[in-house]
C-alpha positions in Angstrom: 0.0 0.0 0.0 1.3 3.5 -0.8 2.3 5.7 2.1 -0.6 7.7 3.5 0.3 11.4 3.4 -1.6 11.8 6.7 0.4 9.2 8.6 2.7 11.8 10.2 -0.2 13.9 11.5 -0.9 13.1 15.1 -4.4 13.8 16.6 -4.7 16.6 19.1 -5.2 15.7 22.7 -8.7 16.5 23.9 -8.8 19.9 25.5 -8.9 20.0 29.3 -12.0 22.1 29.8 -15.1 21.8 32.0 -17.4 24.4 30.4 -18.4 25.6 26.9 -16.8 29.0 27.6 -13.5 27.4 28.5 -13.7 25.4 25.3 -14.3 28.4 23.1 -11.4 30.3 24.7 -8.9 27.4 24.8 -5.4 28.0 23.4 -5.2 27.1 19.7 -2.3 25.4 18.1 -0.9 26.8 14.9 -2.4 25.5 11.6 -0.5 22.6 10.2 0.6 22.5 6.6 0.4 26.3 6.2 2.8 27.4 3.5 4.2 31.0 3.5 3.1 32.8 0.3 4.7 36.2 0.8 1.5 37.8 2.3 1.3 39.2 5.7 -2.4 39.5 6.5 -3.3 40.9 9.9 -5.8 38.5 11.4 -7.0 39.4 14.9 -9.8 38.4 17.2 -12.8 40.8 17.4 -12.4 40.5 21.2 -9.2 42.6 20.9 -11.4 45.6 20.1 -13.0 45.4 23.5 -12.4 48.6 25.4 -10.9 50.5 22.5 -12.5 53.8 21.5 -14.6 53.6 18.3 -12.9 55.8 15.7 -15.1 58.5 14.3 -16.0 58.5 10.6 -14.4 61.3 8.6 -16.7 63.1 6.2 -16.2 65.1 3.0 -19.8 66.2 3.3 -21.2 65.8 6.8 -23.4 62.7 7.2 -23.6 62.4 3.4 -20.3 61.7 1.6 -17.5 59.9 3.5 -13.9 61.2 3.1 -11.4 59.3 0.9 -14.2 57.2 -0.6 -15.4 56.8 -4.2 -18.9 58.1 -4.4 -21.2 58.0 -7.4 -23.6 60.9 -8.1 -26.3 59.5 -10.3 -29.6 60.7 -11.8 -31.4 61.2 -15.0 -29.8 63.2 -17.8 -30.1 67.0 -17.7 -31.1 67.1 -14.0 -28.0 69.1 -12.9 -25.6 66.5 -11.6 -22.5 68.2 -13.1 -23.6 71.6 -11.8 -24.2 70.2 -8.4 -20.7 68.6 -8.4 -19.2 71.8 -9.5 -20.9 73.6 -6.6 -19.4 70.9 -4.3 -15.8 71.5 -5.3 -16.3 75.3 -5.0 -17.7 74.8 -1.5 -14.6 72.7 -0.6 -12.2 75.3 -2.0 -14.0 78.1 -0.2 -14.6 76.1 3.0 -18.3 76.8 2.9 -21.4 74.5 3.3 -23.0 72.6 0.4 -26.6 71.8 0.4 -26.8 73.1 4.0 -24.1 70.6 5.2 -20.6 71.2 6.4 -17.9 70.4 3.8 -14.3 69.5 4.5 -12.2 72.5 3.4 -9.2 72.0 1.1 -7.9 71.8 -2.4 -10.4 70.6 -5.0 -10.1 69.2 -8.6 -12.9 69.1 -11.2 -12.1 67.2 -14.4 -14.9 67.4 -17.0 -15.0 65.1 -20.1 -18.3 66.7 -21.2 -18.0 70.5 -20.9 -15.4 72.6 -22.7 -13.5 75.5 -21.0 -16.1 78.1 -22.2 -19.0 76.2 -20.6 -17.0 75.6 -17.4 -16.2 79.3 -17.3 -19.9 80.2 -17.7 -21.0 77.8 -15.0 -18.3 78.9 -12.6 -19.4 82.5 -13.1 -22.9 81.6 -12.1 -21.6 79.8 -9.0 -19.3 82.6 -7.9 -22.2 85.1 -8.2 -24.4 82.9 -6.1 -21.6 82.6 -3.5 -20.8 86.3 -3.6 -17.1 85.7 -4.4 -14.8 86.2 -7.4 -12.6 83.9 -9.4 -9.6 85.2 -7.4 -11.1 83.5 -4.4 -11.0 80.1 -6.1 -7.2 79.7 -5.9 -7.6 76.2 -4.3 -9.8 74.9 -7.2 -8.2 73.3 -10.3 -10.2 72.8 -13.4 -9.5 70.5 -16.3 -11.6 70.2 -19.5 -11.2 66.9 -21.4 -13.9 67.8 -24.0 -12.8 66.6 -27.4 -10.0 64.6 -26.0 -9.5 60.9 -25.4 -10.9 60.7 -21.9 -10.5 57.0 -21.2 -8.9 56.1 -17.9 -8.0 52.6 -19.0 -7.5 50.6 -22.2 -8.3 46.9 -22.6 -5.8 44.4 -24.0 -7.7 42.8 -26.9 -6.1 39.4 -26.3 -6.1 39.0 -22.5 -9.0 41.4 -21.7 -6.9 42.9 -18.9 -7.4 46.6 -18.3 -4.3 48.8 -18.3 -4.1 52.4 -17.0 -4.2 55.0 -19.8 -1.9 58.0 -20.2 -4.6 60.2 -18.8 -4.9 58.0 -15.7 -1.2 58.2 -15.1 -1.3 62.0 -15.7 -4.1 62.4 -13.2 -2.5 60.1 -10.7 0.8 62.0 -10.7 -1.0 65.4 -10.5 -3.3 64.3 -7.6 -0.3 62.8 -5.7 1.3 66.2 -5.8 -1.8 68.3 -5.2 -3.3 66.1 -2.4 -6.9 67.5 -2.9 -9.7 67.1 -0.4 -12.1 66.2 -3.2 -11.8 65.1 -6.9 -14.7 65.1 -9.3 -14.5 63.2 -12.6 -17.4 64.0 -14.9 -18.9 62.1 -16.6 -18.6 58.4 -15.9 -19.9 57.5 -19.3 -17.2 59.4 -21.1 -14.4 58.2 -18.8 -15.4 54.5 -19.3 -16.4 55.0 -23.0 -20.1 54.2 -22.2 -21.7 55.9 -25.1 -25.5 55.7 -25.7 -24.8 53.1 -28.3 -22.6 51.1 -25.9 -25.3 51.4 -23.2 -28.0 50.2 -25.7 -25.8 47.2 -26.5 -25.3 46.4 -22.8 -29.0 46.6 -22.4 -29.6 44.1 -25.2 -27.1 41.7 -23.6 -28.8 42.0 -20.1 -25.9 43.8 -18.5 -27.5 47.2 -18.2 -30.7 46.5 -16.3 -33.4 48.7 -17.8 -36.3 49.9 -15.6 -38.2 52.2 -18.0 -37.7 55.3 -20.2 -34.1 56.4 -19.6 -34.0 54.6 -16.3 -31.7 51.8 -15.2 -31.2 49.9 -12.0 -27.9 51.3 -11.0 -26.9 48.7 -8.4 -27.9 45.8 -10.6 -26.2 47.3 -13.7 -22.9 48.0 -11.9 -22.9 44.5 -10.4 -23.5 42.9 -13.8 -21.0 45.1 -15.5 -18.3 44.3 -12.9 -19.0 40.5 -13.3 -18.8 41.1 -17.1 -15.3 42.8 -16.8 -14.1 40.2 -14.4 -15.0 37.5 -16.8 -13.0 39.2 -19.6 -10.0 39.7 -17.3 -10.1 36.1 -16.2 -10.1 34.9 -19.8 -13.7 33.9 -20.0 -14.5 36.7 -22.3 -17.7 38.6 -22.9 -20.9 37.4 -24.6 -19.3 37.4 -28.0 -16.5 35.2 -26.8 -18.9 32.9 -25.0 -21.1 32.6 -28.1 -18.1 31.8 -30.4 -16.8 29.3 -27.8 -20.2 27.6 -27.7 -20.4 27.4 -31.5 -16.9 25.9 -31.6 -17.7 23.3 -29.1 -20.9 22.4 -31.0 -18.8 22.1 -34.2 -16.3 19.8 -32.6 -19.0 17.7 -31.0 -20.7 17.3 -34.4 -17.4 16.2 -36.0 -16.8 13.6 -33.3 -20.4 12.3 -33.7 -19.9 12.1 -37.5 -16.6 10.2 -37.1 -18.2 7.8 -34.7 -21.2 7.2 -37.0 -18.8 6.3 -39.9 -17.0 3.8 -37.7 -20.2 2.2 -36.7 -21.4 2.0 -40.3 -18.2 0.3 -41.3 -18.5 -2.2 -38.5 -22.0 -3.0 -39.7 -20.8 -3.6 -43.2 -22.7 -0.6 -44.5 -19.6 1.0 -46.1 -17.3 -0.4 -48.8 -13.9 0.7 -49.8 -13.7 3.6 -52.3 -11.6 1.5 -54.7 -14.4 -1.1 -54.9 -16.9 1.7 -55.7 -14.5 3.1 -58.4 -14.2 -0.3 -60.1 -17.9 -0.9 -60.0 -18.6 2.5 -61.7 -15.9 1.9 -64.3 -17.5 -1.5 -65.2 -20.9 0.2 -65.4 -19.6 2.9 -67.7 -17.9 0.4 -70.0 -21.1 -1.6 -70.3 -23.2 1.6 -71.2 -20.7 2.6 -73.8 -20.7 -0.9 -75.3 -24.4 -0.9 -75.6 -24.5 2.5 -77.2 -22.0 1.4 -79.8 -24.2 -1.6 -80.7 -27.3 0.6 -81.1 -25.5 3.0 -83.5 
């Protein structure tokens, strides 16, 4: 009999406890067979938090937008999302409230892939008038118009499906590392991810964009489905087109295998004859036909 790989493992001695609480809190031995993999995860017991003060949550906008957290501002088209976000960065740069809520004061960045510089100028003019300030007061606000430019933050490798940072992403990353802003607004998500109306319509047809009515989509369900879709591509499983072509290829191979097996079975049953025998039989038949035609003439 081959050696059992578990022969060297000795059973643990029963714990010396007299109650359920003692059993739960008994000393644990280190896991056997664990192999180092270069990671250093910090596992700890939740009991270690006992008695420690609960850290307060930091907010960009009090009780609405957490600090240092990606936040999506969504809504129907033309309802004022971009203008509202522009008012937010102005509030941060000025250290003023936004929507009646306290805003963390600091540097702010607003990058628009939709509005050109002229439109941003007009909108900022309206905001400054409403706030009773001038452009000179906005020295902590940086504006960048990407209108008419390639605004993609990542490009996809057509072979592997892996997403790679674009030149724009690297440019923004370097600038933000130097600037260290309190808030960054990237407008709009569709432009930055190349989600045009045509692409959105295509995603809807494939069931990735979950449509709920006229110009309305289920945001949570759509984002979840789209992430699953991207993970599938990155993992080499591909999107729907790849899946369809793979299914067709499998069907073709299965048909070829079935046809080959059918030929073998027919040969075993004597239903097939060698091609040379067929050729000789046809040659004999043709000679006989020609001979009879010569006699008739």
